[in-house]
N, C-alpha and C positions, 0 to 999 in steps of 0.2 A: 820572738816575734807573735809567734802562736798565743802562748800564754797573755801578751800584753792585749790581743782582741779579745780571748775569751772574758780577760776581766770589764772590759770596756762594755762588752756584749751585755755583759751580767748587771752590772751597774747600771744599763737603759734599761730591764727588763724591774730593775728593783725602782727604778724611779717613773716611769713610767704613772704607775695607778697615784705619784700625789697629782698629777700634775690632775690626770681629772677629776678627783673630788674638789677641788679649786674654781677648777668651771662650773659646776653641779651645784654647787653651792648657791640656795638662795635664804635672805637675812628673814630671820625671823624677829620679833619683840614680847618682850615676854611685862606685866605687872608683876613690879617686888614690893615688899611691904617691910615696912620699915619698924622690928614692934618699940621700939624705945621711942622715936619719933612720933608712932604713928602716920607716918608720912607713905604714900604710893606715888612709885615712879615708874616709866619705860623707861627697860632699858632690852638691849639690841643682843645683851644674851645671859645664856641660861647663868642664871648664880647657881654655886659652886654649894653646895650641902653644907663645908665643913666653916660657913660662916656664921656667928653665929647676929642672932635679933634681925637677921635679911629672912624672908621667909617670900615663895610665891605668893600670888595672892592670886590668882586665877587658874587652870589648869588647860583654857587657854592657848595655844598662840597664832596672834596675830598674823597676817602677812605686810601691811602699812605698820608705821610709829601713828598715823591720825586716825586708823581703826583702835590701837590698843585704845589711846587718850580718849576718843568716844566711851570705850567699856571701862577705864578706870573710872568715869561721871557715874557709872551705873555700880561698880559695884559696895556692898555696905561697908565692908571694913577700911573703903579709902574714905567714905564722906568723913567728914568731918565737924 
């Protein structure tokens, strides 16, 4: 019985930080450039470094999608 209680407490301790991180996460939007098609898009996840032809067009992180879309119109690689 003691072993079961100790295991249960140990699992609660390990599982606790996972709940707190999800609650504190805020959305972030990025502008990415597809170098093959020369099109920019707004995404809500940071692109992986191993993705070929996809690069981050701007180093800025935007809080809203509309803010990122306005900034995308001013970026020179995104203007066609």
